[in-house]
C-alpha positions in Angstrom: -100.5 38.0 -11.7 -100.9 34.4 -9.4 -101.6 32.2 -12.5 -97.9 34.6 -14.1 -96.0 33.5 -11.2 -96.4 29.9 -11.2 -96.2 29.7 -15.0 -92.9 30.9 -14.1 -92.0 29.4 -11.2 -92.6 25.9 -13.5 -90.2 27.0 -16.1 -87.2 28.0 -14.1 -87.8 24.5 -12.1 -88.8 22.9 -15.6 -86.1 24.2 -18.1 -82.5 25.8 -16.1 -81.7 29.1 -16.4 -80.2 29.9 -20.2 -81.1 26.3 -21.6 -85.0 27.4 -22.3 -86.0 26.9 -26.0 -81.5 27.1 -26.6 -80.6 26.2 -30.2 -77.4 24.6 -30.2 -75.9 23.1 -33.7 -72.7 21.4 -33.1 -70.4 18.8 -34.9 -72.0 15.7 -36.8 -75.0 17.4 -35.6 -77.8 16.8 -32.8 -75.8 14.7 -30.2 -73.3 15.1 -31.8 -74.8 11.6 -33.3 -74.2 12.7 -37.2 -77.4 11.4 -37.0 -79.3 14.2 -39.3 -83.5 13.8 -39.2 -83.9 14.0 -43.3 -87.1 12.9 -44.4 -87.5 12.6 -48.7 -84.1 11.8 -49.7 -83.0 10.2 -52.1 -82.4 6.0 -52.4 -80.1 5.9 -55.2 -78.2 8.4 -56.6 -77.6 9.2 -61.2 -74.2 8.2 -62.0 -72.0 10.9 -60.9 -73.9 11.4 -58.2 -76.0 13.7 -56.8 -76.4 17.9 -58.6 -74.1 19.9 -56.6 -75.3 23.7 -56.8 -73.2 25.3 -55.7 -68.8 25.5 -54.6 -67.6 28.2 -52.6 -63.3 27.5 -53.4 -62.1 29.8 -51.4 -62.2 28.5 -47.8 -58.9 27.8 -47.2 -57.3 24.9 -45.1 -59.5 23.0 -43.8 -60.9 19.7 -41.7 -63.9 21.2 -40.6 -67.3 20.2 -41.3 -69.8 23.1 -42.2 -72.1 24.9 -39.9 -76.0 25.6 -42.0 -79.0 27.4 -40.5 -82.0 28.8 -42.6 -80.5 31.6 -44.4 -76.2 31.5 -43.9 -73.5 28.6 -43.6 -70.6 29.3 -41.3 -67.5 27.4 -42.1 -63.6 27.9 -40.2 -60.1 28.4 -42.9 -57.1 28.8 -42.9 -55.1 31.1 -45.2 -51.6 32.6 -44.3 -52.3 30.4 -41.0 -54.9 32.3 -39.9 -58.2 31.3 -39.1 -61.2 32.8 -40.3 -65.2 32.3 -39.8 -66.7 32.9 -43.4 -70.9 33.6 -43.1 -72.0 32.4 -46.3 -75.9 32.7 -47.9 -77.4 29.5 -48.6 -76.4 29.9 -52.6 -72.3 30.0 -51.2 -71.6 34.1 -51.4 -69.5 35.4 -48.7 -71.1 37.5 -46.2 -68.1 38.3 -44.1 -64.6 36.4 -43.3 -63.7 36.7 -39.6 -60.2 36.4 -38.2 -59.9 34.3 -35.2 -56.6 33.8 -34.6 -53.8 31.5 -35.4 -54.0 28.1 -37.0 -52.5 24.9 -37.1 -49.2 24.6 -39.8 -46.9 22.0 -38.9 -48.7 18.0 -40.0 -52.3 18.8 -42.4 -52.0 22.8 -42.4 -55.3 23.9 -42.1 -58.7 24.3 -39.3 -59.7 21.0 -37.0 -61.9 22.5 -35.3 -66.1 22.2 -36.4 -67.4 25.7 -34.4 -70.1 25.8 -31.9 -73.8 28.3 -32.8 -76.1 28.6 -29.4 -78.8 30.9 -30.5 -76.4 33.8 -32.3 -74.1 33.1 -30.7 -70.7 30.5 -32.5 -67.6 29.6 -30.6 -64.6 27.8 -31.8 -61.2 27.0 -31.2 -58.2 27.6 -33.6 -54.7 24.4 -33.8 -52.9 26.7 -31.7 -55.6 27.0 -29.1 -56.9 30.2 -29.0 -61.0 29.8 -27.5 -63.3 32.2 -29.3 -67.1 34.0 -28.7 -68.0 35.8 -32.4 -71.3 36.8 -32.6 -73.5 34.8 -35.9 -75.3 38.1 -37.6 -71.8 40.3 -38.0 -69.0 37.8 -37.3 -67.9 40.6 -33.9 -65.3 39.0 -31.9 -67.0 39.0 -27.9 -64.5 37.4 -26.2 -61.0 35.3 -26.9 -58.4 33.0 -24.8 -55.8 31.0 -25.9 -55.6 28.4 -24.4 -51.5 27.8 -24.3 -51.0 31.2 -22.4 -54.0 31.5 -20.2 -54.4 28.3 -19.3 -51.4 27.1 -19.8 -51.3 24.1 -22.9 -48.8 21.5 -23.2 -48.9 21.1 -27.0 -49.4 18.2 -29.0 -48.9 16.3 -32.5 -51.9 17.2 -34.5 -53.0 20.5 -32.9 -56.0 21.7 -31.2 -58.8 20.2 -32.9 -62.1 20.1 -30.3 -65.6 21.7 -30.9 -66.5 23.8 -28.2 -69.0 22.4 -25.7 -72.4 24.2 -23.8 -74.8 23.5 -21.2 -76.8 26.5 -21.1 -74.6 29.8 -19.7 -71.0 27.2 -20.0 -69.0 26.7 -23.0 -66.5 23.3 -21.9 -62.7 23.7 -23.5 -59.9 20.9 -23.2 -56.5 22.4 -22.2 -54.8 19.4 -21.8 -52.3 20.5 -18.8 -51.6 19.4 -15.3 -53.9 21.9 -13.4 -55.7 23.1 -16.0 -57.3 20.3 -17.6 -60.7 20.2 -18.3 -62.0 24.1 -17.8 -65.9 25.8 -17.8 -66.5 29.4 -18.8 -68.8 31.7 -18.4 -70.0 31.4 -22.5 -71.1 35.5 -22.3 -67.3 36.5 -21.1 -65.4 33.4 -21.1 -65.0 33.9 -17.2 -63.2 30.4 -15.7 -66.5 29.2 -13.7 -64.4 25.5 -13.0 -61.3 24.7 -13.5 -60.9 20.1 -13.3 -57.7 18.6 -12.8 -59.0 15.8 -14.6 -55.9 13.2 -14.5 -53.6 15.6 -15.8 -52.8 14.6 -19.6 -52.5 16.7 -22.5 -55.7 16.8 -24.8 -56.7 14.2 -27.9 -57.9 15.9 -30.2 -61.9 15.0 -28.6 -65.0 16.6 -28.9 -67.1 16.2 -26.3 -70.5 14.7 -24.9 -72.7 15.9 -23.3 -75.3 13.2 -20.7 -78.0 14.2 -19.2 -79.2 12.4 -16.3 -82.2 13.5 -14.3 -79.4 13.9 -10.8 -76.5 15.4 -12.5 -75.4 15.8 -16.0 -71.8 14.2 -17.1 -68.9 15.5 -19.9 -67.5 13.3 -21.4 -64.5 13.4 -23.3 -61.3 11.7 -24.0 -57.5 13.1 -22.2 -54.3 10.8 -24.1 -54.3 7.7 -22.5 -58.3 7.6 -20.9 -62.2 8.2 -21.5 -63.0 10.5 -18.6 -66.3 11.5 -17.1 -66.9 14.6 -15.7 -69.5 16.5 -13.5 -70.4 20.1 -15.3 -71.4 21.6 -12.3 -68.6 21.5 -10.2 -65.1 20.0 -12.8 -65.3 17.0 -10.6 -64.2 13.3 -11.8 -66.3 11.1 -11.6 -64.8 8.3 -13.2 -62.4 7.7 -15.6 -61.3 4.8 -18.3 -57.7 3.8 -19.4 -56.7 3.1 -23.2 -54.5 -0.2 -23.6 -51.4 1.1 -25.0 -49.5 4.6 -25.7 -51.8 6.4 -28.8 -53.0 10.2 -28.1 -55.2 9.7 -30.4 -58.9 9.6 -29.1 -61.4 12.1 -32.0 -64.8 10.2 -31.8 -67.3 11.6 -29.6 -68.6 8.8 -27.5 -72.2 7.7 -27.7 -74.6 7.2 -25.3 -78.2 5.5 -25.0 -80.3 3.8 -23.1 -78.3 4.1 -19.9 -75.0 2.6 -22.1 -71.5 4.5 -23.9 -70.6 3.4 -26.9 -67.1 4.8 -28.0 -64.5 3.5 -30.7 -60.4 4.2 -30.4 -57.7 3.3 -33.0 -55.2 4.1 -30.3 -56.8 2.3 -27.1 -59.1 -0.2 -26.7 -60.9 -0.9 -29.5 -64.9 -0.4 -29.7 -66.5 -1.3 -25.8 -69.4 -0.8 -24.2 -69.6 0.8 -20.4 -73.0 0.7 -18.6 -73.3 3.9 -16.7 -75.1 4.1 -13.5 -78.7 5.5 -12.8 -76.7 8.3 -11.1 -73.9 8.3 -13.4 -71.3 8.1 -10.8 -69.8 5.0 -11.6 -69.3 2.6 -15.0 -69.4 -1.6 -15.8 -67.2 -2.4 -19.1 -70.0 -4.4 -20.7 -67.7 -5.9 -23.2 -64.1 -4.7 -26.0 -63.3 -5.1 -28.9 -60.2 -4.8 -30.4 -60.6 -5.5 -34.3 -62.5 -2.6 -34.1 -60.1 0.8 -34.7 -62.3 3.8 -35.8 -59.8 6.5 -35.1 -62.1 9.4 -36.3 -64.7 8.9 -38.7 -67.6 8.9 -36.4 -69.5 5.9 -35.5 -73.7 5.7 -35.7 -76.2 3.4 -34.0 -79.6 2.2 -35.6 -81.3 -0.5 -34.2 -78.5 -2.7 -31.8 -75.8 -2.4 -34.8 -73.4 -0.1 -34.5 -72.1 0.0 -38.2 -68.5 1.5 -38.3 -64.5 1.7 -40.1 -62.1 0.0 -39.2 -58.3 2.2 -39.7 -55.9 -0.9 -39.8 -58.3 -3.4 -42.0 -59.7 0.0 -44.2 -63.1 -1.4 -44.2 -65.7 -0.8 -42.4 -67.3 -3.1 -40.3 -71.5 -3.9 -38.3 -70.9 -4.9 -35.1 -73.8 -6.3 -33.0 -74.4 -3.7 -30.3 -75.5 -6.2 -27.6 -72.3 -8.6 -27.9 -69.8 -6.5 -29.6 -69.1 -9.0 -32.5 -68.4 -8.2 -35.4 -70.8 -9.8 -38.2 -70.4 -8.1 -40.7 -67.6 -6.0 -43.2 -67.7 -5.1 -46.4 -64.5 -3.3 -48.8 -65.2 0.8 -48.9 -61.4 2.1 -47.2 -62.0 3.8 -44.3 -63.1 7.3 -44.0 -66.7 8.4 -42.1 -69.9 7.8 -41.4 -73.6 9.9 -41.0 -76.5 8.9 -41.0 -80.4 10.3 -43.2 -83.8 9.4 -44.2 -82.1 5.4 -43.2 -79.7 5.7 -45.1 -75.5 5.3 -44.0 -73.6 8.1 -46.3 -69.8 7.0 -46.2 -66.7 9.0 -47.0 -63.7 7.6 -47.5 -60.1 9.1 -47.7 -59.2 8.6 -50.9 -62.6 10.7 -52.2 -65.1 8.1 -52.1 -69.2 8.8 -50.9 -70.9 6.8 -50.9 -74.8 5.7 -49.9 -75.6 2.9 -48.4 -78.4 0.9 -47.0 -78.3 -1.2 -43.6 -79.8 -4.4 -43.5 -79.2 -5.1 -40.1 -76.3 -6.8 -39.1 -75.3 -6.1 -43.1 -74.3 -3.2 -45.6 -75.5 -2.7 -49.3 -73.7 0.0 -51.4 -76.8 1.4 -53.6 -74.9 4.2 -55.2 -71.4 5.6 -55.3 -69.3 9.2 -57.0 -65.9 10.7 -56.3 -65.8 14.1 -54.8 -63.2 15.1 -57.2 -62.9 19.0 -56.7 -60.8 20.3 -53.2 -57.3 19.4 -52.1 -55.5 17.9 -49.6 -57.1 14.7 -47.1 -60.9 13.6 -47.8 -61.2 14.6 -43.5 -64.0 16.8 -43.0 -67.1 15.2 -41.5 -70.0 16.1 -44.4 -73.3 17.8 -43.3 -77.1 16.8 -44.6 -80.1 19.9 -43.5 -83.3 21.0 -45.4 -82.5 17.6 -48.9 -78.5 19.2 -48.8 -75.3 17.2 -48.4 -72.5 19.8 -47.6 -69.4 18.6 -47.9 -65.8 19.8 -47.1 -62.7 18.8 -48.9 -59.8 21.2 -48.4 -60.2 25.0 -50.0 -63.2 24.0 -50.7 -67.4 23.4 -49.9 -69.6 21.5 -52.3 -73.5 21.7 -51.5 -75.4 18.8 -53.3 -79.0 18.0 -53.9 -79.8 14.7 -52.5 -83.7 15.6 -52.4 -86.0 13.0 -54.1 -87.6 15.1 -56.9 -91.3 16.8 -56.1 
């Protein structure tokens, strides 16, 4: 009995309540980096692209990415102004379809928020501000609130797009009101844990990053004109990094590695590296590169190189992560960057999907093909899981086999 009590106490100290063996699936994978821990993938594609295994063509309008488990695929879509959560089996057949709330239909109509799955619960945001928790097994809504009616969130230009961030027993959302800027909710009940006033600015479409430090955990996200660092324990604003310019679209999730925060925005300071203090309470700018202006395609940091698209120049850059200098560029239009099995996958806004080899400070195009199925803009971030590449294009979710032949 004494040994049992000792082990129980040790586990509580090492793994605080709610995060012990907690499984989280979210936008752009682990730590929202867009780096998928896959091996045994094709290092080049056949002409016309990898084999298409199946297509689910009834997903509705949307730009959100799917979540993939061992047995299911979850994806959201808008049909007749309503956001639905679809659960599919691994062959693309519908298991259930649950209405969640009103979706954005003004410009670029369709679902925006990629859901977050934590153990047996799914969290998502609709373009009109509904934040909901659903049971993954059957789609039953456990709780739901609306950022506009419950937290007086102001209207924004392109609809709410945040992928909910979960830490332990808490889920965070960013209504963007002056008094209810960022809100922490009990993830099981939806009850308020704390409210942060931040800088009082409206939300900026960013899916937040969680930085875990010995002294505190920090939620890092953008509001209209600043990057914010907020203590997840009490909502205290620790620091901010103001953006140069009037633009308020800051979609890319920041990146944290070896004590440094990297971010890239098309409506602000461009590509930036910040040094975070050991206790997380202060930042110092290391470099800034205004010429690099990725708006919403994400970026990858590999072997001290940053791979990212440029919005205005419509091409990809390779940046030296130490100096911030652009050391190479590739003409492949602009779009989304993900990484798996030592290869870059670039999905541009014209529907071309390219497989690139990251040769240190250069990039080499190996293969490419065009996504011809689906509809509307090519904005959804692809996902790679167990050798399958999932590409969402409007009403279609496509599953491609990118595994090497056995």
